[in-house]
MDAnalysis code that builds the backbone (N, CA, C; Angstrom):
import MDAnalysis as mda
import numpy as np

u = mda.Universe.empty(405, n_residues=135, atom_resindex=np.repeat(np.arange(135), 3), trajectory=True)
u.add_TopologyAttr("name", ["N", "CA", "C"] * 135)
u.add_TopologyAttr("resid", np.arange(1, 136))
u.add_TopologyAttr("resname", ["MET", "LYS", "ARG", "ARG", "TRP", "ILE", "VAL", "ARG", "ALA", "ALA", "THR", "LEU", "ALA", "LEU", "LEU", "GLY", "VAL", "LEU", "ALA", "ALA", "ALA", "PRO", "ALA", "LEU", "ALA", "GLY", "GLU", "ALA", "GLU", "TYR", "VAL", "PHE", "GLY", "GLY", "GLY", "GLY", "PRO", "GLY", "PHE", "GLY", "LEU", "PHE", "MET", "PRO", "GLU", "LEU", "ASP", "GLU", "ILE", "ASN", "LYS", "VAL", "LEU", "ILE", "ASP", "ALA", "GLY", "TYR", "ALA", "PRO", "LEU", "VAL", "GLY", "ASP", "VAL", "PHE", "PHE", "ILE", "GLY", "GLY", "SER", "GLY", "ARG", "GLY", "GLY", "THR", "ILE", "PRO", "GLY", "MET", "THR", "TYR", "GLY", "GLY", "GLY", "GLY", "TRP", "GLY", "ALA", "TRP", "ILE", "THR", "SER", "ARG", "ASN", "GLY", "SER", "LEU", "HIS", "ALA", "GLU", "TYR", "GLY", "LEU", "GLY", "LEU", "GLY", "GLY", "PHE", "ASP", "LEU", "GLY", "TYR", "ALA", "VAL", "GLY", "GLY", "SER", "GLU", "ARG", "SER", "VAL", "LEU", "THR", "VAL", "GLY", "ALA", "LEU", "MET", "GLY", "ALA", "VAL", "PRO", "VAL", "ALA"])
u.atoms.positions = np.array([
    [-23.063, 10.194, -15.741],
    [-22.632, 11.602, -16.142],
    [-23.211, 12.525, -14.615],
    [-24.293, 12.485, -14.453],
    [-25.306, 13.386, -13.714],
    [-24.649, 12.902, -12.266],
    [-24.173, 11.757, -12.056],
    [-23.698, 11.452, -10.584],
    [-22.206, 12.229, -10.487],
    [-21.700, 12.196, -11.588],
    [-20.069, 12.659, -11.323],
    [-20.239, 14.260, -11.090],
    [-21.208, 15.057, -11.748],
    [-21.395, 16.438, -11.485],
    [-21.763, 16.778, -9.953],
    [-22.568, 15.560, -9.712],
    [-22.943, 15.986, -8.011],
    [-22.059, 15.599, -7.225],
    [-20.934, 14.713, -7.269],
    [-19.719, 14.460, -6.614],
    [-18.620, 15.598, -6.670],
    [-18.640, 16.187, -7.812],
    [-17.880, 17.494, -8.092],
    [-18.480, 18.747, -7.212],
    [-19.762, 18.845, -7.179],
    [-20.426, 19.559, -6.752],
    [-20.378, 19.797, -4.977],
    [-20.347, 18.440, -4.654],
    [-20.263, 18.160, -3.326],
    [-18.878, 18.542, -2.878],
    [-17.864, 18.088, -3.427],
    [-16.441, 18.078, -2.987],
    [-16.164, 19.545, -3.405],
    [-16.566, 20.534, -3.952],
    [-16.182, 21.846, -4.071],
    [-16.823, 22.604, -2.902],
    [-18.012, 22.080, -2.782],
    [-18.772, 22.932, -1.537],
    [-18.077, 22.439, -0.114],
    [-17.616, 21.197, -0.106],
    [-16.863, 20.893, 1.142],
    [-15.460, 21.614, 1.321],
    [-14.851, 21.658, 0.258],
    [-13.625, 22.393, 0.230],
    [-13.853, 23.903, 0.209],
    [-14.587, 24.615, 0.022],
    [-14.909, 25.767, 0.225],
    [-15.363, 26.128, 1.585],
    [-16.129, 25.262, 2.235],
    [-16.608, 25.372, 3.790],
    [-15.448, 25.236, 4.439],
    [-14.359, 24.366, 4.266],
    [-13.054, 23.775, 4.861],
    [-12.081, 24.779, 4.708],
    [-12.149, 25.660, 3.584],
    [-11.201, 26.804, 3.092],
    [-11.755, 28.098, 4.159],
    [-12.994, 28.181, 4.243],
    [-13.341, 29.227, 5.327],
    [-13.301, 29.172, 6.437],
    [-13.269, 27.983, 7.033],
    [-13.011, 27.377, 8.403],
    [-11.972, 28.253, 9.277],
    [-10.753, 28.155, 8.723],
    [-9.744, 28.894, 9.596],
    [-9.946, 30.263, 10.027],
    [-10.564, 31.143, 9.214],
    [-11.066, 32.269, 9.511],
    [-12.151, 32.282, 10.977],
    [-13.003, 31.340, 10.778],
    [-13.960, 31.542, 11.914],
    [-13.275, 31.197, 12.999],
    [-12.269, 30.232, 13.099],
    [-12.006, 29.278, 14.059],
    [-11.263, 30.006, 15.428],
    [-10.447, 30.998, 15.159],
    [-9.784, 31.894, 16.190],
    [-8.520, 30.985, 16.562],
    [-8.331, 31.101, 17.837],
    [-7.006, 30.524, 18.216],
    [-7.276, 29.079, 18.808],
    [-6.114, 28.328, 18.360],
    [-6.233, 26.805, 18.786],
    [-6.203, 26.381, 20.325],
    [-7.212, 25.658, 20.766],
    [-7.117, 25.353, 22.339],
    [-6.295, 23.885, 22.269],
    [-6.192, 22.994, 21.452],
    [-5.628, 21.975, 21.646],
    [-4.725, 21.486, 20.140],
    [-3.761, 20.896, 20.307],
    [-3.198, 20.142, 19.049],
    [-3.426, 18.633, 19.158],
    [-3.787, 17.899, 18.211],
    [-3.997, 16.572, 18.084],
    [-3.530, 15.750, 16.966],
    [-3.228, 14.572, 17.261],
    [-2.710, 13.658, 16.110],
    [-2.852, 12.075, 16.386],
    [-3.219, 11.402, 15.638],
    [-3.355, 9.765, 16.126],
    [-3.606, 9.108, 14.686],
    [-3.679, 7.776, 15.081],
    [-4.425, 6.871, 13.860],
    [-4.152, 5.432, 14.485],
    [-4.426, 4.442, 13.449],
    [-4.468, 3.168, 13.866],
    [-4.655, 2.220, 12.727],
    [-4.763, 0.873, 13.021],
    [-5.117, -0.045, 11.876],
    [-6.690, 0.001, 11.629],
    [-6.940, -0.441, 10.362],
    [-8.419, -0.626, 10.111],
    [-8.445, -1.950, 9.230],
    [-9.844, -2.401, 9.491],
    [-9.853, -4.088, 8.872],
    [-11.311, -3.543, 8.215],
    [-11.762, -4.532, 7.278],
    [-12.863, -4.451, 6.585],
    [-13.034, -5.670, 6.078],
    [-14.442, -6.035, 5.526],
    [-14.880, -7.039, 4.685],
    [-15.637, -6.621, 3.442],
    [-15.051, -7.157, 2.250],
    [-15.561, -6.832, 0.832],
    [-16.363, -8.079, 0.452],
    [-17.536, -8.128, 0.242],
    [-17.999, -9.414, -0.470],
    [-18.554, -9.102, -2.007],
    [-17.540, -9.140, -2.922],
    [-17.774, -9.148, -4.346],
    [-18.629, -10.326, -4.983],
    [-19.279, -9.731, -5.894],
    [-20.027, -10.845, -6.772],
    [-19.113, -11.429, -7.618],
    [-18.425, -12.272, -7.604],
    [-17.652, -12.788, -8.410],
    [-17.910, -13.928, -9.654],
    [-19.113, -14.142, -9.656],
    [-19.844, -15.067, -10.706],
    [-19.362, -15.045, -12.034],
    [-19.444, -13.772, -12.676],
    [-18.678, -13.273, -13.988],
    [-17.168, -13.703, -14.027],
    [-16.473, -13.217, -13.098],
    [-15.110, -13.442, -13.207],
    [-14.783, -14.913, -13.291],
    [-15.561, -15.487, -12.157],
    [-15.126, -17.115, -12.082],
    [-15.527, -17.820, -13.335],
    [-16.579, -17.258, -14.035],
    [-16.778, -18.041, -15.319],
    [-15.856, -18.139, -16.120],
    [-15.068, -16.882, -16.593],
    [-14.028, -16.458, -17.514],
    [-12.831, -17.517, -16.789],
    [-12.706, -17.480, -15.599],
    [-11.373, -18.474, -14.968],
    [-11.628, -19.920, -15.185],
    [-12.852, -20.374, -15.199],
    [-12.826, -21.784, -15.275],
    [-13.068, -21.810, -16.605],
    [-13.473, -21.053, -17.603],
    [-13.472, -21.388, -18.866],
    [-11.789, -21.371, -19.416],
    [-11.134, -20.703, -18.930],
    [-9.699, -20.515, -19.141],
    [-8.875, -21.721, -18.390],
    [-9.654, -22.607, -17.493],
    [-8.637, -23.654, -16.917],
    [-8.173, -23.399, -15.553],
    [-8.775, -22.275, -14.913],
    [-8.358, -21.571, -13.881],
    [-9.182, -22.160, -12.885],
    [-8.763, -22.139, -11.660],
    [-9.787, -22.744, -10.308],
    [-10.577, -21.414, -9.842],
    [-12.153, -21.181, -9.514],
    [-12.746, -20.128, -9.511],
    [-12.004, -19.297, -7.914],
    [-12.504, -18.218, -7.918],
    [-12.159, -17.312, -6.884],
    [-13.190, -17.717, -5.827],
    [-12.745, -17.977, -4.582],
    [-14.019, -18.536, -3.769],
    [-13.492, -17.729, -2.207],
    [-14.712, -17.169, -1.803],
    [-14.646, -16.363, -0.247],
    [-14.658, -15.032, -0.479],
    [-14.808, -14.397, 0.941],
    [-14.825, -12.946, 0.721],
    [-13.272, -12.236, 0.967],
    [-13.162, -11.007, 0.555],
    [-12.153, -10.456, 0.689],
    [-11.667, -9.353, 1.836],
    [-10.808, -9.722, 2.701],
    [-10.802, -8.904, 3.805],
    [-9.574, -7.692, 3.418],
    [-10.340, -6.636, 3.939],
    [-9.155, -5.453, 4.039],
    [-8.405, -5.262, 4.955],
    [-7.047, -4.673, 4.966],
    [-6.208, -4.485, 5.836],
    [-5.384, -3.319, 5.677],
    [-5.351, -2.308, 6.522],
    [-4.971, -1.036, 6.330],
    [-4.774, -0.228, 7.424],
    [-4.690, 1.233, 7.382],
    [-5.049, 2.110, 8.572],
    [-5.278, 3.343, 8.169],
    [-5.124, 4.127, 9.069],
    [-5.322, 5.934, 8.523],
    [-4.763, 6.483, 9.938],
    [-4.718, 7.808, 9.615],
    [-4.403, 8.914, 10.693],
    [-4.602, 10.304, 10.344],
    [-5.108, 11.040, 11.499],
    [-5.353, 12.284, 11.123],
    [-4.633, 13.226, 12.371],
    [-4.545, 14.198, 12.095],
    [-3.755, 15.478, 13.055],
    [-4.350, 16.687, 12.532],
    [-4.218, 17.505, 13.476],
    [-4.779, 19.263, 13.454],
    [-5.123, 19.811, 14.810],
    [-5.530, 20.882, 14.701],
    [-6.114, 21.674, 16.058],
    [-7.492, 21.686, 16.296],
    [-7.857, 21.940, 17.338],
    [-9.036, 22.265, 17.873],
    [-9.362, 23.702, 18.468],
    [-10.381, 24.238, 17.954],
    [-10.663, 24.002, 16.516],
    [-9.868, 24.586, 15.674],
    [-10.160, 23.737, 14.300],
    [-9.383, 24.159, 13.222],
    [-9.251, 23.141, 12.243],
    [-8.221, 23.151, 11.224],
    [-8.122, 22.090, 10.179],
    [-7.573, 21.058, 10.533],
    [-7.901, 19.659, 10.093],
    [-7.484, 18.513, 10.222],
    [-6.734, 18.278, 8.897],
    [-5.740, 17.268, 8.813],
    [-5.245, 16.500, 7.725],
    [-4.815, 15.183, 8.012],
    [-4.759, 14.177, 7.079],
    [-4.264, 12.976, 7.421],
    [-4.442, 12.301, 5.909],
    [-4.637, 10.657, 6.254],
    [-4.599, 9.983, 5.350],
    [-4.744, 8.566, 5.379],
    [-5.202, 7.725, 4.755],
    [-5.650, 6.377, 4.882],
    [-5.596, 5.441, 3.654],
    [-5.057, 4.040, 3.909],
    [-5.260, 3.395, 2.986],
    [-5.438, 1.902, 3.265],
    [-5.967, 1.075, 2.215],
    [-6.380, -0.330, 2.544],
    [-6.213, -1.177, 1.539],
    [-5.958, -2.420, 1.621],
    [-5.640, -3.335, 0.460],
    [-6.279, -4.593, 0.764],
    [-6.518, -5.469, -0.355],
    [-7.210, -6.781, -0.104],
    [-6.831, -7.601, -1.539],
    [-6.835, -8.752, -1.246],
    [-6.771, -9.758, -2.424],
    [-7.388, -11.137, -1.975],
    [-7.429, -11.853, -3.083],
    [-7.957, -13.038, -3.174],
    [-7.293, -13.983, -4.069],
    [-6.759, -15.061, -3.943],
    [-6.084, -15.879, -4.954],
    [-6.788, -17.327, -5.095],
    [-6.316, -17.957, -6.171],
    [-7.056, -19.499, -6.600],
    [-5.792, -19.860, -7.381],
    [-5.710, -21.339, -7.251],
    [-4.655, -22.202, -7.884],
    [-5.416, -23.331, -8.245],
    [-4.780, -23.803, -9.601],
    [-5.183, -25.185, -10.381],
    [-3.718, -25.577, -10.867],
    [-3.347, -26.471, -10.132],
    [-1.769, -26.784, -10.716],
    [-0.926, -25.780, -10.777],
    [-0.313, -25.400, -11.854],
    [0.768, -24.457, -12.002],
    [-0.288, -23.216, -12.560],
    [-1.562, -22.984, -12.621],
    [-2.194, -21.832, -12.747],
    [-2.875, -21.382, -11.712],
    [-2.463, -19.790, -11.794],
    [-2.491, -18.937, -10.371],
    [-3.458, -17.743, -10.553],
    [-4.382, -17.466, -10.192],
    [-5.222, -16.103, -10.485],
    [-5.416, -15.492, -9.095],
    [-5.474, -14.122, -9.364],
    [-5.606, -13.258, -8.217],
    [-6.247, -12.101, -8.474],
    [-7.253, -11.630, -7.605],
    [-8.120, -10.485, -7.621],
    [-7.503, -9.558, -6.517],
    [-7.064, -8.344, -6.661],
    [-6.798, -7.266, -5.860],
    [-7.413, -6.113, -5.955],
    [-7.417, -5.225, -4.797],
    [-8.073, -4.118, -4.702],
    [-7.455, -3.390, -3.704],
    [-7.127, -2.102, -3.761],
    [-6.504, -1.064, -3.049],
    [-7.282, 0.137, -2.878],
    [-7.211, 0.915, -1.992],
    [-8.025, 2.088, -1.826],
    [-7.422, 3.075, -0.724],
    [-7.321, 4.250, -1.174],
    [-6.686, 5.246, -0.222],
    [-7.017, 6.560, -0.718],
    [-6.612, 7.606, 0.300],
    [-6.632, 9.037, -0.063],
    [-6.271, 9.755, 0.955],
    [-6.231, 11.007, 0.531],
    [-5.924, 12.256, 1.678],
    [-7.250, 12.679, 2.268],
    [-7.031, 12.648, 3.589],
    [-8.055, 12.839, 4.395],
    [-7.906, 14.610, 4.902],
    [-8.993, 15.297, 4.672],
    [-9.036, 16.767, 4.768],
    [-10.317, 17.007, 5.534],
    [-9.825, 17.720, 6.899],
    [-11.629, 18.082, 7.692],
    [-11.237, 19.318, 8.433],
    [-12.166, 19.305, 9.288],
    [-12.350, 20.358, 10.358],
    [-12.768, 19.755, 11.940],
    [-11.816, 20.056, 12.655],
    [-12.261, 19.857, 13.919],
    [-13.163, 20.691, 14.536],
    [-14.371, 20.319, 15.072],
    [-15.611, 20.970, 15.381],
    [-15.355, 21.535, 16.946],
    [-14.745, 20.733, 17.842],
    [-14.510, 20.558, 19.162],
    [-13.888, 19.535, 19.694],
    [-13.490, 19.556, 20.820],
    [-12.949, 18.454, 21.658],
    [-12.264, 18.878, 22.891],
    [-11.583, 17.790, 23.542],
    [-10.849, 18.092, 24.859],
    [-9.558, 17.259, 24.684],
    [-8.736, 17.277, 25.628],
    [-7.476, 16.417, 25.753],
    [-7.875, 14.955, 25.493],
    [-9.134, 14.630, 25.691],
    [-9.305, 13.086, 25.449],
    [-10.096, 12.862, 24.201],
    [-10.688, 13.779, 23.574],
    [-11.473, 13.314, 22.498],
    [-11.743, 14.691, 21.387],
    [-12.214, 14.314, 20.470],
    [-12.138, 15.120, 19.114],
    [-13.308, 15.019, 18.244],
    [-14.224, 15.979, 17.865],
    [-15.018, 15.727, 17.073],
    [-14.746, 16.410, 15.649],
    [-14.727, 15.500, 14.358],
    [-14.258, 16.167, 13.297],
    [-15.161, 16.019, 11.995],
    [-15.105, 16.601, 10.927],
    [-15.867, 16.577, 9.756],
    [-14.881, 16.763, 8.798],
    [-15.251, 15.710, 7.795],
    [-14.246, 15.847, 6.648],
    [-14.482, 14.506, 5.669],
    [-13.519, 14.474, 4.862],
    [-13.647, 13.743, 3.722],
    [-12.411, 13.204, 3.132],
    [-12.339, 11.823, 2.993],
    [-11.090, 11.121, 2.179],
    [-11.290, 10.949, 0.986],
    [-10.347, 11.750, 0.047],
    [-10.575, 12.015, -1.299],
    [-9.436, 11.193, -1.954],
    [-9.530, 9.974, -2.719],
    [-8.651, 9.443, -3.445],
    [-9.273, 8.136, -4.579],
    [-8.679, 7.384, -4.740],
    [-8.992, 6.481, -5.888],
    [-8.850, 5.137, -5.588],
    [-9.508, 4.140, -6.458],
    [-9.837, 2.981, -6.195],
    [-9.459, 2.064, -7.379],
    [-8.000, 1.931, -7.320],
    [-7.581, 0.946, -8.401],
    [-8.042, -0.713, -8.149],
    [-8.246, -1.124, -9.328],
    [-8.559, -2.888, -9.181],
    [-7.642, -3.466, -10.207],
    [-6.958, -4.484, -9.708],
    [-6.168, -5.307, -10.485],
    [-6.560, -6.842, -10.627],
])
């Protein structure tokens, strides 16, 4: 419960700073935008899940989970930045006609502030806010 309040307080503080940023920014020097692919590796502890699967006659889930997705962001320098990102991953097992699958997806809305930069690079500060459903 305490952690939830810490996350809420930090999120509200970040939103407060970002809301005040346009008043401090002045006129934009550059406009930017971009994005691209993203990859990751998730190594879940599957022992308890595998015990249930084996007891039910399924094959265990073996291996690591590779995330595939991407993200993008755009805005003005200096000024607010907006974007989003999302990633998904899954692992499967088969035992004859029995099939088990473990999936994970995550993503969110990216809100930030471009501190500075040029035509070739930009420094931004922000947060990706979203949800992580597990199936």
